[in-house]
C-alpha positions as CSV (number, residue, x, y, z in Angstrom):
1,M,-2.4,-1.7,-12.5
2,N,-1.5,-4.3,-10.5
3,D,0.2,-4.5,-7.3
4,G,4.0,-5.3,-8.6
5,E,3.6,-2.4,-10.9
6,I,2.2,0.2,-7.9
7,E,4.9,-1.5,-5.5
8,L,7.8,-0.4,-8.5
9,I,6.2,3.0,-8.8
10,T,6.3,3.6,-4.7
11,Y,10.2,2.2,-4.8
12,F,11.5,4.7,-7.1
13,I,9.4,7.7,-5.8
14,N,11.3,6.7,-2.3
15,Y,14.5,6.8,-4.0
16,L,14.2,9.9,-5.6
17,I,13.1,11.6,-2.5
18,T,15.9,9.6,-0.3
19,Y,18.5,10.8,-2.7
20,G,17.0,14.3,-3.4
21,L,17.2,15.1,0.3
22,F,20.9,13.7,0.2
23,L,21.8,16.3,-2.1
24,L,20.1,19.0,-0.2
25,I,21.4,18.0,3.0
26,A,24.9,18.1,1.8
27,K,24.6,21.3,-0.2
28,E,22.5,23.3,2.7
29,G,23.9,21.7,5.7
30,E,27.3,23.0,5.5
31,V,26.0,26.6,4.4
32,V,23.7,26.8,7.2
33,Y,26.1,25.1,10.0
34,S,28.8,27.8,8.6
35,T,26.6,30.6,8.7
36,F,25.1,30.2,12.4
37,N,28.5,29.0,13.7
38,H,29.5,32.6,15.3
39,T,28.3,32.6,19.0
40,R,27.5,30.1,21.4
41,K,24.1,30.3,21.1
42,E,24.1,30.0,17.4
43,D,26.2,27.1,17.5
44,T,23.9,25.1,19.5
45,M,21.3,26.2,16.7
46,A,23.3,24.9,14.4
47,R,24.4,21.8,16.1
48,L,20.7,21.0,16.3
49,L,20.0,21.6,12.7
50,K,22.7,19.7,11.7
51,N,21.7,16.8,13.7
52,G,17.6,16.9,12.5
53,W,19.6,16.5,9.1
54,I,20.6,13.5,9.6
55,V,17.7,12.2,11.5
56,L,16.1,13.3,8.6
57,L,18.3,11.1,6.2
58,V,18.3,8.3,8.2
59,L,14.6,7.8,8.4
60,A,14.2,9.0,4.4
61,S,16.9,6.2,3.4
62,L,14.5,3.4,5.3
63,F,11.8,3.8,2.8
64,P,13.2,2.2,-0.3
65,F,14.1,-0.5,1.4
66,R,10.3,-1.4,2.3
67,S,9.8,-3.7,-0.8
68,A,13.0,-6.0,0.8
69,W,10.8,-6.6,3.9
70,A,7.7,-7.9,1.6
71,D,8.2,-11.4,2.7
72,T,7.7,-10.3,6.2
73,G,5.8,-7.1,6.4
74,P,1.7,-6.5,5.6
75,K,0.5,-8.9,2.7
76,P,-2.9,-7.9,0.6
77,T,-5.8,-9.6,1.5
78,M,-9.4,-10.1,0.6
79,D,-12.5,-10.7,2.4
80,F,-15.7,-12.4,1.5
81,T,-19.3,-11.4,2.8
82,F,-21.9,-13.8,1.8
83,I,-25.7,-12.7,1.3
84,Q,-28.2,-14.9,0.8
85,G,-30.6,-13.8,-2.3
86,V,-32.5,-16.4,-2.6
87,S,-35.5,-18.1,-0.8
88,G,-35.6,-21.4,0.6
89,Q,-33.2,-23.5,3.4
90,T,-30.2,-21.2,4.5
91,L,-27.2,-21.9,2.0
92,T,-23.6,-22.6,3.7
93,I,-19.8,-22.8,2.0
94,T,-18.7,-26.3,1.6
95,S,-15.8,-25.2,-0.5
96,G,-14.5,-22.3,-2.7
97,T,-11.8,-21.3,-5.4
98,L,-10.7,-17.8,-6.3
99,F,-9.2,-17.6,-9.9
100,E,-6.7,-15.1,-10.7
101,C,-6.6,-13.4,-13.9
102,D,-4.4,-10.6,-15.9
103,Q,-7.3,-10.6,-18.7
104,S,-10.5,-8.4,-17.8
105,D,-12.7,-11.2,-19.5
106,C,-10.5,-14.1,-17.0
107,Q,-10.4,-16.5,-20.0
108,N,-6.7,-16.9,-18.4
109,A,-8.3,-17.7,-15.0
110,K,-5.5,-19.9,-12.6
111,P,-6.6,-20.7,-8.9
112,L,-4.8,-19.2,-6.3
113,Q,-1.8,-21.2,-5.1
114,V,-1.3,-21.9,-1.5
115,L,2.9,-20.8,-0.9
116,G,3.4,-19.9,2.5
117,P,0.9,-17.5,3.9
118,Q,-0.8,-17.1,0.5
119,H,-4.2,-18.5,0.7
120,F,-7.8,-18.8,0.0
121,S,-10.1,-20.6,2.7
122,C,-13.7,-20.2,3.7
123,Q,-15.9,-20.8,6.2
124,P,-19.8,-21.7,6.6
125,D,-20.7,-17.9,5.8
126,H,-17.5,-16.0,4.2
127,C,-14.4,-16.3,2.6
128,S,-11.0,-14.3,2.7
129,A,-7.7,-14.8,0.9
130,M,-4.1,-13.4,1.5
131,A,-1.4,-13.2,-1.2
132,Y,1.7,-11.8,-1.5
133,G,0.3,-10.1,-4.7
134,F,-2.9,-10.1,-6.4
135,S,-3.8,-10.2,-10.1
136,P,-5.9,-7.2,-11.3
137,Y,-9.3,-9.5,-11.9
138,H,-10.7,-12.4,-9.9
139,R,-13.6,-15.1,-10.2
140,L,-14.8,-16.8,-7.6
141,E,-16.4,-20.1,-7.8
142,I,-17.9,-21.5,-4.9
143,Q,-19.6,-24.9,-3.5
144,F,-22.9,-24.9,-1.2
145,S,-24.5,-27.0,0.6
146,D,-27.2,-27.3,-1.7
147,G,-25.2,-29.1,-4.2
148,V,-24.9,-26.0,-6.7
149,T,-21.5,-24.9,-7.6
150,R,-22.0,-20.9,-8.5
151,D,-19.4,-19.0,-10.3
152,S,-19.2,-15.2,-10.0
153,N,-19.1,-12.2,-12.2
154,V,-14.9,-10.6,-12.7
155,F,-14.2,-8.1,-10.7
156,K,-11.3,-6.3,-9.8
157,T,-8.7,-5.7,-6.7
158,A,-10.2,-2.7,-5.1
159,Q,-7.7,-2.2,-2.4
160,F,-4.6,-3.3,-0.9
161,N,-6.9,-5.0,2.1
162,S,-10.0,-5.5,0.0
163,T,-13.9,-6.6,1.4
164,Y,-16.3,-7.2,-0.7
165,G,-19.9,-8.1,-0.7
166,V,-21.3,-11.3,-2.5
167,T,-24.6,-11.9,-3.4
168,I,-26.1,-15.3,-3.4
169,Q,-28.3,-15.8,-6.6
170,Q,-30.5,-18.7,-7.5
171,A,-27.4,-19.7,-10.3
172,D,-24.6,-17.3,-9.5
173,L,-22.7,-14.6,-7.2
174,V,-22.5,-11.2,-7.7
175,V,-19.3,-9.5,-6.3
176,K,-19.1,-6.1,-5.6
177,A,-16.6,-4.2,-3.6
178,E,-16.6,-2.1,-0.4
179,Y,-14.5,0.5,0.0
180,N,-12.6,2.1,2.9
181,L,-9.8,3.6,4.5
182,D,-6.7,1.5,3.9
183,F,-3.5,2.2,5.7
184,Y,-1.4,-0.5,3.9
185,S,-2.3,0.8,0.2
186,P,0.6,1.5,-1.8
187,Y,-1.1,4.4,-2.9
188,T,-1.2,5.6,0.9
189,Y,2.2,5.1,1.2
190,I,2.7,7.4,-1.9
191,L,0.5,10.2,-0.5
192,C,2.3,10.0,2.8
193,G,5.6,10.4,0.9
194,A,4.4,13.1,-1.4
195,V,3.1,15.0,1.7
196,C,6.4,14.8,3.6
197,L,8.6,15.4,1.0
198,I,6.4,19.1,0.4
199,G,6.7,19.6,4.6
200,V,10.5,19.0,4.0
201,I,10.9,21.4,0.5
202,V,8.7,24.0,3.0
203,L,11.4,23.5,6.0
204,V,14.6,23.5,3.3
205,V,13.2,27.2,2.0
206,I,12.6,28.4,5.3
207,I,16.3,27.8,6.3
208,I,17.6,29.0,3.2
209,L,15.5,32.3,3.5
210,L,17.1,32.6,7.3
211,V,20.5,32.0,6.0
212,R,20.2,34.6,3.5
213,R,18.7,37.1,6.0
214,S,21.8,36.5,8.4
215,R,24.0,37.4,5.2
216,K,22.8,40.2,4.8
217,K,23.1,41.5,8.4
């Protein structure tokens, strides 16, 4: 699953959450308000509840438009740290290319294009990349100070902000992902959205129970 597919799934989940909340607010908001609107004290509680629903709706309605901020919001990155695995002189990076692939064997590899903030660049001991969206698979081709160009194994996109360790061998490179907590990952957004939705459902259930209990009295 690539970044575009994850983004689409996240969008529709946020869409369902937003308009599900809207339906709950439209139905339960009036019930809560009419039930508690009997005394001055209860009227104050009703207004607070109603205003709370409005704030919740506004906050929830912002989520579906996160995709529209893709050009100014956080973008996926990759960071490569190189470790020399061969004896002899210390090797430094002179240039490099990050190939993007849709196929697991990278037969359709294409260099990552420079497009606005999208780029791939290298320093003597590490490389980094930023993109609007990475392909599922990648391969490195790095030129070193000993005059040898080394290719890496095919590796997957690890996270939204991916970190890799690259071992320099005699004739090639070995890339391994290093996983860490990634706040900007689409999976994190999905998890946070699910937790918020559960919290809202619990709140609605509590309010409904209070309303029904008040009616019985």
